[in-house]
C-alpha angles and dihedrals in degrees: 000000000000130000116271112252093244091057094058134084126201109229130189123230129181092026091305098314089118127043113200131187114219135167114266088221118033135039111353122184116238132172096311098081091044091054090047092053092047092061098052111107095216129159133195110287095027118133118229128195116193116198112208094009097176108187091348099256098140094046094046093048088052092049090050090057099038116039118210101032118141112229133205124174132197116200129170098202116072096211093054092044088055091050090051089056093046094046092049092050093046091053095046094250127133112227130163109216123191119194100215142114107272088232090063105045120182120251091252087067098034090057092057138068122207137219090220135020115190132184144177099193123191109284101209134067113232091232091062127072131351121313119247114253091228113074095212092051092047092052091048096048106032122063121249100150109056116252089237089061091055090053094044093051092047093049092052093052096050123103118232106285090014121143131243114200121183135172118208146158109284091232090064095051093107091053091047094050091047090057092057108092134190092283088075127057143158089063113191121192117199113190115209109209121193092217141354109288094017124116116255113263097188134032133197114211123193129182136171128226112247096004119138101193118127119261117267128209102203129209110273120261111226115221103194136036121236132031095273143007105280106178149333098301138100111271104176117144115249090254094055093039089057089053097046099038106027100030092241121169121254105213117214092244096065094260120125117224137173 
């Protein structure tokens, strides 16, 4: 069942290039899926599988930057899967969305392998913190399916030399790395720090199926200018502003490119 129209807002991403329907109350995509999409080294003709696609923001941001990618989304919650389909159609993008548990993929997905698998898994363990009052937000933010299962499913669906790209809370980096087995190599870890001198709060981890390169811990990317929040204004660094507003790529070496 989809969300009633009066419970939705229409939000702009990439400086208005994308118009996205989201629930007014519930899980609402922020900068995380935009940053995830920016680091995917996709080319025209590549196939992309997004696990836990929500309303489709990460996949649609990627399609806005790289024309000709073929998108497939997996989403557990029917309302969000419906939004992903509607958002894709509204933005003129083809995207096959399946409303299933990622541990029970449909044959249409199991019979394929993908150039890229991307994911923005829930950051928080259910046993920690206070549950969200909205059930959809709670499902999106608090882990039910173990992080190791996300990585195992993603790895199986990758083509040889295909890329896995995941954004996750920095505190769960050890668990994320432990879930990456010998089928994946060339692991790159990009810390995202809120400000200069602050510990990273998020990390983007990318690995390649069948690669043998040594792991790399990349220089942090700083999100905001200044040492502290100093008023009600946008304070993103030029690098991050280019990603969020212009749809620029965020290369997994800390270098910003168009």
